[in-house]
NUSE-399644 format. One record per atom (N, C-alpha, C): residue in three letters; x, z, y. Coordinates in steps of 0.1 Angstrom, whole numbers, plus 5000, padded with zeros to 4 digits. Each point is the difference from the previous one (the first is absolute). Example, Ala and Ser with C-alpha at 12.3 -4.5 7.8 and 13.67 -1.06 7.14 Angstrom:
<pts>
ALA513250784943;ALA499150005012;ALA500950005012;SER499649935011;SER500950005011;SER499250085011;
</pts>
This chain:
<pts>
MET557367222831;MET499149885004;MET498550075004;LEU499450074998;LEU498950045005;LEU500550045015;LYS501450115003;LYS500250035012;LYS500249875013;ASN500649894992;ASN500449905009;ASN499049925000;THR499450044995;THR498249885005;THR499050075007;LYS500250174997;LYS499450095016;LYS500849975012;ASN501650005000;ASN500749925012;ASN499549905005;LYS499849924988;LYS499549845008;LYS498849985009;ASN498850104990;ASN498850045008;ASN499950045014;ILE501050085003;ILE500150095014;ILE500349915013;GLN501149934991;GLN501049895007;GLN499249895007;THR499149944988;THR498549905003;THR499550065014;GLU499550094997;GLU498850085007;GLU500750055016;VAL501550044999;VAL500850015013;VAL500249885009;ASP500349874990;ASP500249885008;ASP499249965005;ALA498350014991;ALA498849915005;ALA499850125015;CYS500150104997;CYS499850095012;CYS500549945015;TYR501949984999;TYR500649985011;TYR499149875004;LEU500049874989;LEU499849875002;LEU498950005013;TYR499150054995;TYR498550015003;TYR500050105012;SER500850065007;SER500250035012;SER500449905007;LYS501049914997;LYS500749945004;LYS499149925008;LEU498949914990;LEU499149935000;LEU499150045011;ALA499650145001;ALA499450065010;ALA499950015011;SER502150045007;SER500449995010;SER500149825008;VAL500049904991;VAL500349865005;VAL498949945003;GLU498350084994;GLU499249954999;GLU499150005017;SER499649905009;SER499449995008;SER498650035000;ASP498949974987;ASP498950005002;ASP500050244996;ALA498850015008;ALA500250134996;ALA499350064986;ILE499149904992;ILE499149994993;ILE500950044987;VAL500749874998;VAL500749974995;VAL501350084996;ALA500650045010;ALA500750135001;ALA499750114998;ASN499050065001;ASN499150114994;ASN500149994983;VAL499649854994;VAL500249984983;VAL501350044998;PHE501049985006;PHE501349984997;PHE500450164998;ARG500050085013;ARG499950154997;ARG499850044990;GLN498349984999;GLN499450094987;GLN500549954987;MET500549865002;MET500950034988;MET500950044997;SER501149985013;SER501050104999;SER500150134994;ASP498650065009;ASP500050144995;ASP499950054987;ILE498549884994;ILE500150034983;ILE501049994990;GLU501149915002;GLU500850024994;GLU501150085004;LYS500250065008;LYS500350115000;LYS499750154994;SER498649994997;SER499650074994;SER499950034985;HIS500249844997;HIS500749984984;HIS501050034997;ALA501149965010;ALA501550064999;ALA499950155001;GLU499150065004;GLU500550165005;GLU499350074984;ALA498849974993;ALA499349964989;ALA501450034987;PHE500349895003;PHE501649934989;PHE500650105001;LEU500450075010;LEU501550085004;LEU499250154992;ILE498950025000;ILE499950154994;ILE499749984989;LYS499549894995;LYS499349984985;LYS502049984993;ALA500549985003;ALA501649964997;ALA501150135002;HIS499450125006;HIS500450095006;HIS501349955005;LEU499649975010;LEU501449965010;LEU499750095012;THR500649975011;THR499950085015;THR500549905010;GLU501149954999;GLU500349855009;GLU499849905000;MET499049945010;MET498949854999;MET501649905003;PRO500449874993;PRO501249965003;PRO499449905014;LEU501149955006;LEU500049945009;LEU499449844997;PRO499549895008;PRO499549844995;PRO501749984995;SER499049944991;SER501749914987;SER500249875014;MET501850004996;MET500349895002;MET499249845002;ARG499349974989;ARG499249915001;ARG498850025007;ALA499650115001;ALA498650005016;ALA500749955013;LYS501250035003;LYS500650015009;LYS500249835002;ILE500449924985;ILE500749885004;ILE498349915007;LEU498850044994;LEU498849955002;LEU500050015010;ASN500050135008;ASN499750015016;ASN500749925006;THR501449975000;THR501249955003;THR498849845004;ILE500149914985;ILE499449895001;ILE498550015008;GLY499450084998;GLY498950005011;GLY500050005015;LYS501550055007;LYS499949965005;LYS500449885008;LEU500749974989;LEU500849865001;LEU498949915003;PHE499249994988;PHE499249895000;PHE498250034995;GLY499950145007;GLY498750005004;GLY499450144986;TYR499350075002;TYR499550104991;TYR499449944991;ASP499249945004;ASP499249904986;ASP500149994985;TYR502049935001;TYR500450044987;TYR500150174996;VAL500150075006;VAL500150114996;VAL498750114993;LEU498949905012;LEU498650044993;LEU499749924983;GLY500449895000;GLY500349914987;GLY500750064987;VAL501250105006;VAL500550074989;VAL499450114997;LEU499450045012;LEU499350154995;LEU498849984993;MET499449895000;MET498449934993;MET500550034986;ASP501149924995;ASP500449954990;ASP500350184988;THR500350075013;THR500750164994;THR498950024995;GLU498850045015;GLU498650084996;GLU499149924983;LYS500449855000;LYS499649954984;LYS500150034991;SER502150054998;SER500150034989;SER499650184997;ILE500050055012;ILE499850144998;ILE498650004992;SER499149945006;SER498550004994;SER500049964987;ASN500349844996;ASN500050004989;ASN500850094991;ALA501250085001;ALA500750084996;ALA499450124991;VAL498850045014;VAL499250154999;VAL498849984992;ILE499649895001;ILE498649944990;ILE500549994984;ALA501249935001;ALA501049954987;ALA499750144994;ALA500950115009;ALA499950154994;ALA499050054994;LYS498950035008;LYS498750054998;LYS499549924988;ASN499949875000;ASN499449954987;ASN501150004985;LYS501450035003;LYS500250054988;LYS499950144994;ASN499750085011;ASN499450144996;ASN498250004998;LYS499749945003;LYS498949974999;LYS499450085011;LEU500050055013;LEU499950015013;LEU499149935007;PRO498850075002;PRO499249885011;PRO500349935010;ILE499349905003;ILE500749915011;ILE499550035012;THR500250075012;THR498950085010;THR499849855011;GLY501049924999;GLY499949905015;GLY500750075008;SER500950085003;SER500750035012;SER500949934997;GLU500850014984;GLU501149874998;GLU500749965008;THR499049865006;THR500349935013;THR500450085011;ASN500550035004;ASN500350065017;ASN499949915008;HIS500149905002;HIS499549965014;HIS498349995001;VAL499849954986;VAL498249995003;VAL499750165003;THR500550134994;THR499450155006;THR500349985012;ILE501649995004;ILE500049995017;ILE498749965007;LEU500049855000;LEU498949955006;LEU498650064999;ARG499750024990;ARG498650084998;ARG500150145007;SER500850065003;SER500550125007;SER499750015012;LEU501049885007;LEU500049975011;LEU498349955004;LEU499549914992;LEU498250005006;LEU498850094998;GLU500750134991;GLU499150124999;GLU500650085013;ASN500650005001;ASN500650145013;ASN500249925010;GLU500249855004;GLU499949945015;GLU499349945003;SER498750065006;SER499049955004;SER499949875008;LYS501049995008;LYS500349895006;LYS500449904993;VAL500349964992;VAL500649854992;VAL499149935003;THR500449885006;THR498749934999;THR500549874989;GLY499149924998;GLY499849914989;GLY501249925011;SER500349955009;SER501149895005;SER501550074997;GLN500150155002;GLN501050085003;GLN500549994986;LEU499150054989;LEU500149964984;LEU500649874995;ALA499349925005;ALA500549845001;ALA501350005002;LYS501050025014;LYS500949995004;LYS501050084991;PHE499650144997;PHE500850084989;PHE500449914989;GLU499049974991;GLU500049904990;GLU500749895001;SER500149945013;SER500649875000;SER502050065000;ARG499850095007;ARG501550075003;ARG500450034983;HIS499250034994;HIS500350064987;HIS500449904984;ARG499949905011;ARG499849904990;ARG501349905008;SER499949985011;SER500949925002;SER501450024995;VAL500250034994;VAL501550064997;VAL501449884997;GLY500650045000;GLY501249885002;GLY501450054989;GLY499750104992;GLY501150034993;GLY500249874986;ASN499149955000;ASN500149864991;ASN501249875005;ALA500049995012;ALA501149925004;ALA501150095001;LEU500550074995;LEU501150074999;LEU500250024989;ARG498949984988;ARG500550034987;ARG500449854996;ALA499049945007;ALA500249844998;ALA501349955003;ALA500650055012;ALA501749985007;ALA501050044983;VAL499950124994;VAL500850014988;VAL499649944991;LEU499049974998;LEU499549944985;LEU500549855000;GLY500349955015;GLY500449884996;GLY501549985004;GLY500550105002;GLY501650005005;GLY500250024983;ASN499550094994;ASN500050024984;ASN500249924994;ASP498749864999;ASP499749904993;ASP501149905002;GLY500549955014;GLY501049945001;GLY501950074991;LEU500250095004;LEU501150094995;LEU500149964983;VAL499250084995;VAL499249954985;VAL500149874992;SER499449935005;SER499749874997;SER501549925000;ASN500249995008;ASN501449965003;ASN501050054999;PHE500250084997;PHE501250104996;PHE499849994983;SER498849974995;SER500149994985;SER500249824997;LEU499949915013;LEU500249894997;LEU501949984999;VAL500150065015;VAL501949994999;VAL500150064993;MET500050114989;MET500750024989;MET499949884991;GLY498450004997;GLY500349854989;GLY500949904997;ILE499949975013;ILE500949875004;ILE501750044997;ALA500050115009;ALA501350094994;ALA500750004992;GLY499050054987;GLY500150024986;GLY500649844991;ALA499349905011;ALA500049924988;ALA501649905007;THR500250025016;THR501449935002;THR501350105006;SER499550114996;SER501450095001;SER500250075014;GLY498549955006;GLY500750075018;GLY500649885010;GLN499749844993;GLN500749915013;GLN498949955004;SER500249865007;SER499349945014;SER498649994999;GLY499750014988;GLY498650014998;GLY499050095004;VAL500750114996;VAL499250095003;VAL499250055013;LEU500349905009;LEU500449995016;LEU498549915005;LEU500449934994;LEU499149865002;LEU498550034994;ALA500250114987;ALA498949994992;ALA499150115007;GLY500850135007;GLY499550155005;GLY499549905018;VAL500549975006;VAL499249895010;VAL499049944996;ALA500149934993;ALA498949914995;ALA498950134995;GLY500050074994;GLY499150094998;GLY499550085007;LEU500550035011;LEU499550055015;LEU499649955005;LEU500049875004;LEU499149885003;LEU499050044993;ALA499949954989;ALA499049984991;ALA499050095002;GLY500550134994;GLY499350145000;GLY499349985016;ALA501050025009;ALA498950045013;ALA499149925004;LEU500449884998;LEU499149855001;LEU499150014995;SER499850084988;SER499050014993;SER498950105004;MET500850095001;MET499450155004;MET499049975020;ALA500849885004;ALA499550035015;ALA498749904996;LEU499949924993;LEU498749924997;LEU499150074990;GLY500650054994;GLY498850094993;GLY499150085011;GLU500650105006;GLU500050065018;GLU498749965007;TRP500749854999;TRP499449955010;TRP498149974993;ILE500449954987;ILE498649924991;ILE499250155003;SER500750124991;SER498650095002;SER499750055013;VAL501050035012;VAL499150065013;VAL499149895002;LYS500449855000;LYS499249945008;LYS498549944989;SER499850024987;SER498950034992;SER498950125002;SER501150125004;SER499650094997;SER499050035014;GLN500549935012;GLN499949995014;GLN498349935000;GLU500349894990;GLU498949885002;GLU498550064995;LEU500250034989;LEU499150134988;LEU499650085008;HIS500950105006;HIS499350115009;HIS498849985014;GLU500749875005;GLU499449945011;GLU498649975001;ASN499849924987;ASN498649954995;ASN499450104996;GLN500250114992;GLN499450125000;GLN499450075012;MET501050015008;MET499750025013;MET499049975009;GLN499949855000;GLN498949915007;GLN499050064994;LEU499850034990;LEU498749984988;LEU499250135004;GLU501350125007;GLU499250104999;GLU499550025017;MET501049915004;MET499249985017;MET498749915003;ASP499649914989;ASP498849995002;ASP499450084992;GLU500150044991;GLU498950124997;GLU499850065011;LEU500850085009;LEU499850135006;LEU499149915014;GLU500149905000;GLU499449925014;GLU498049974994;THR500349994983;THR498549945001;THR499550124994;ASN500450094993;ASN499950114990;ASN499850145013;PRO500750055009;PRO500450125010;PRO499350164984;GLU498849975002;GLU499550124990;GLU500650004988;GLY500049974997;GLY500649944980;GLY501750095005;GLU500749955010;GLU501150035003;GLU500650134999;GLN499150055011;GLN499550125003;GLN499850144988;LYS499549914991;LYS499450104989;LYS501350014990;GLU500749894999;GLU501349964989;GLU500850165010;LEU500350005011;LEU500750075006;LEU499950134997;ALA498850025005;ALA499450144995;ALA500550084984;LEU499549914992;LEU500050014983;LEU501750004997;ILE500849945006;ILE501549985004;ILE500550165000;TYR499650055008;TYR500450155010;TYR499250114989;MET498849954993;MET499450104990;MET500749994989;ALA500349894997;ALA501150004990;ALA501350124998;LYS499950025012;LYS501650075006;LYS499850164998;GLY498950015002;GLY499450154997;GLY499350075011;ILE500149875009;ILE499150025016;ILE498950074998;PRO499050135004;PRO498549975000;PRO499449915000;GLU499049954997;GLU499249895002;GLU499549955017;ASP499550075007;ASP499650045013;ASP501349985008;GLN501350075001;GLN501249985008;GLN500349834997;ALA499649944985;ALA500949884995;ALA499549905010;HIS498250035004;HIS499349885005;HIS500050015017;ASP500650145006;ASP500649975010;ASP501049945004;MET501050004993;MET501549975000;MET499749844999;ALA498949954989;ALA500049855001;ALA499549945011;ALA498950135005;ALA498849965010;ALA501449945012;ASP501250095006;ASP500550025006;ASP501449955000;ILE499949944992;ILE501349884997;ILE499049855001;MET498749964998;MET499149885005;MET500050005012;LEU500050105011;LEU499849955011;LEU501949905004;ASN500750034998;ASN501549894998;ASN499549944993;LYS499849874999;LYS500049884989;LYS501249964996;GLU501350005009;GLU501349985001;GLU500150114988;LEU500150165005;LEU501050094988;LEU498750014988;ALA498949965003;ALA498549964983;ALA501149914990;TYR500749905002;TYR500449895001;TYR501350034991;ASP500550105010;ASP501350024994;ASP500250104990;ILE499050105001;ILE499650124990;ILE499749924986;LEU499149915007;LEU499449924984;LEU500749884990;VAL500849995011;VAL501349964992;VAL501150054996;LYS500650105001;LYS500450114992;LYS499450064989;GLU499050065007;GLU499250104984;GLU499349884989;GLU499749935007;GLU499149884987;GLU500749934991;LEU500649935011;LEU501049884995;LEU501450074993;GLY500450105009;GLY501950094999;GLY500649925001;ILE499649945014;ILE501249895004;ILE500350025013;ASN501550075004;ASN500650055010;ASN500149855008;THR499050005016;THR500749915010;THR501650005004;ASP500850074998;ASP501249995002;ASP500749934995;GLU500050024989;GLU500549924990;GLU499949845000;LEU498949975004;LEU499549865001;LEU500449975009;LYS500850075011;LYS500649955016;LYS502049954997;GLY500150054988;GLY501649984995;GLY499449795001;SER501649985003;SER500249854998;SER500749994986;ALA499749874993;ALA500350004992;ALA501649944995;MET500249905010;MET501349975002;MET500850114999;GLU499650135010;GLU500950095005;GLU500250094983;ALA499149994995;ALA500450094986;ALA500949894992;ALA499949865000;ALA500849924991;ALA501650055006;VAL499650015015;VAL501750045002;VAL500550124994;TYR499450105003;TYR500450144996;TYR500150004985;SER499449884993;SER500650064986;SER501549924994;PHE499449885008;PHE501449915002;PHE501650095005;ILE499850075008;ILE500950055006;ILE500250134988;LEU499150064994;LEU500150134995;LEU500349984984;PHE500049884997;PHE500650014988;PHE501249904997;ALA500349895011;ALA501950025006;ALA501150084998;ILE499150145009;ILE500750085003;ILE501050084984;GLY498650014992;GLY500250034989;GLY500749954988;ALA499949875001;ALA500549884990;ALA501350005007;VAL500549965015;VAL501650005003;VAL501350104993;ILE499450124997;ILE500750094998;ILE501149984985;PRO499149984991;PRO501049964987;PRO500549835004;VAL499949965008;VAL500549895003;VAL501649975011;MET499350165002;MET501149975017;MET501849964991;PRO500450094990;PRO501250064997;PRO500749804996;PHE499149904993;PHE499949904997;PHE500649915015;PHE499750035012;PHE500449945011;PHE501649985000;PHE500750074996;PHE501250015004;PHE501050034988;ILE499650114990;ILE500949944984;ILE499349954987;SER500550004996;SER499049944984;SER501050094988;GLY499149984992;GLY500850034983;GLY499050204997;THR500750064996;THR499950104994;THR500150105015;THR501050015006;THR500050115010;THR498749955013;ALA499449904999;ALA498849965003;ALA498850014997;ILE499849994985;ILE498950104994;ILE500250134999;ILE500850045000;ILE500250205001;ILE499550025014;ILE500549965010;ILE500350035015;ILE497850005000;SER499949844997;SER498349994999;SER498750114991;VAL500950044988;VAL499050094996;VAL500450135009;ALA500850055004;ALA499950125011;ALA499449975006;CYS499849885011;CYS499349995010;CYS498750025000;SER499349934991;SER499249994992;SER498950164994;ALA501150074995;ALA499850104998;ALA499350145011;ILE500949955011;ILE500650065012;ILE497849985003;GLY500049905002;GLY498849945007;GLY498950024992;LEU500250084991;LEU498650004985;LEU499750185000;PHE501050035008;PHE500450185002;PHE499149995010;LEU500249905010;LEU499550005018;LEU498650004997;ILE499949924993;ILE498149954998;ILE499150114991;GLY500850024992;GLY499450094993;GLY499950165004;SER500850015011;SER500250135007;SER498549985014;ALA500449865004;ALA498749985010;ALA498250064992;ILE500349944988;ILE498749964998;ILE499350184994;THR500850075006;THR499750134999;THR499250075008;LEU500049925017;LEU499450055008;LEU498550014996;PHE499749894988;PHE498550034999;PHE499450044985;THR501150034995;THR499950034987;THR500550164999;GLY500650065013;GLY500050144995;GLY500950044990;LYS500949924991;LYS501050064992;LYS501450015005;SER500050054994;SER502150014999;SER500849895005;ILE500849985011;ILE500649915001;ILE500949944988;TRP500750084998;TRP500750004987;TRP499449954987;PHE498950044995;PHE499249954993;PHE499549885002;SER499849985012;SER499249825001;SER501449914999;GLY501050075010;GLY501149875005;GLY500549994988;MET500750094989;MET500549964986;MET499049914992;ARG498550074999;ARG499349884993;ARG500149895005;GLN500250015012;GLN499849845004;GLN501649954992;VAL500650005002;VAL501550005000;VAL499949954989;ILE499750064988;ILE500150014987;ILE499149884992;PHE498350015005;PHE499449814996;PHE501149925007;GLY500650015011;GLY500749925008;GLY500949874991;LEU500750104996;LEU500650004988;LEU500249974988;MET499250054996;MET499249954988;MET499549834998;ALA499549985013;ALA499749885000;ALA501049895007;ALA501350045004;ALA500849935005;ALA501249964985;ALA499550134994;ALA501150004985;ALA499749924988;ILE498549975001;ILE499049934988;ILE500349865009;THR500049945010;THR500349905004;THR501349925001;PHE501050114998;PHE501349964999;PHE500349964986;GLY499650114994;GLY500650024985;GLY499149834995;ILE499049935007;ILE499649904997;ILE500449865003;GLY500750045011;GLY500949885006;GLY501150004994;LYS500750144993;LYS500849944990;LYS500249984993;LEU499350014988;LEU499649924991;LEU499749875002;ILE499249915012;ILE499849875003;ILE501349925003;GLY500750095006;GLY501349985004;GLY501049994986;VAL499750064993;VAL501349994990;VAL499549874992;SER498850024994;SER499449874996;SER499749855005;LEU500250025014;LEU499849845008;LEU502049984996;ALA501050105001;ALA501449994999;ALA500349954989;GLY499450064983;GLY500349984990;GLY499549865000;
</pts>
């Protein structure tokens, strides 16, 4: 078990090194590319340290997961990859802090890798300006991993909920024609509900943030000196020396639009890129993703009925659940077989419960 944990640690560091190097190779901004290269070098040094500690000599190659993520980056943009790396770094930091707390070791602050790297850059790269740092932080936060995660979870919601519904009706009717009607109704009702919920969520969030941003703009217009002091305090809280923090804040305030963007991100925690998204587009995507998952357990009932249709529906749904569980490993880093089979087991358990309840109701009504 301990050996497996050590090997997993090495593989995690190797994958991070590989992906950061890919990010650096496609990054057009020299400052940001340099950050990614340094991150890659640090992850490589971590892997080498783990290798020595484990008494191993051969460095593993990047995993299939890392290569798939790189392919996703090529197809959909490397912001998706950066989003996954952010989650990985947070997990590593939390695990290190938890281990130190358990063993009553001091927390030094170096456990949060990205803050450490940023501080190192500020101390060693004297040419880093406030505007350049702002540009890096914008890239650092504007990550798209959540879009892929939402796609996977949307399909999962559709599949699990409609699979359970279909099995419940199948249990009550022995897989006759009513299953198809119920499955299609469940697909449409669930997809429309998801779409409406997503539209309301995006729209209300946009309206709230727009009001907050307008207030921030008014403050910037009426009290620029106070906003400059706030910027300096924000950077000082990041560990930047006071004089340098004030210089960076002054540098940023020379450009009012840039100052506004940074204050919105730093003070309000709002990513303006996310506000550009269309609520209607989000609703359509939610509808489609839910429907894709929900149609899987219904498909067999379009062509056949009875026990055969139930068995095929269960088999198709199990395959779909395994694929979704496997896709989730792109974000969690867990074993494909572990995540895939876990998803299958939970999905089949939910379907079995509703099938049993449907069977009981069907027998009760027939009696």
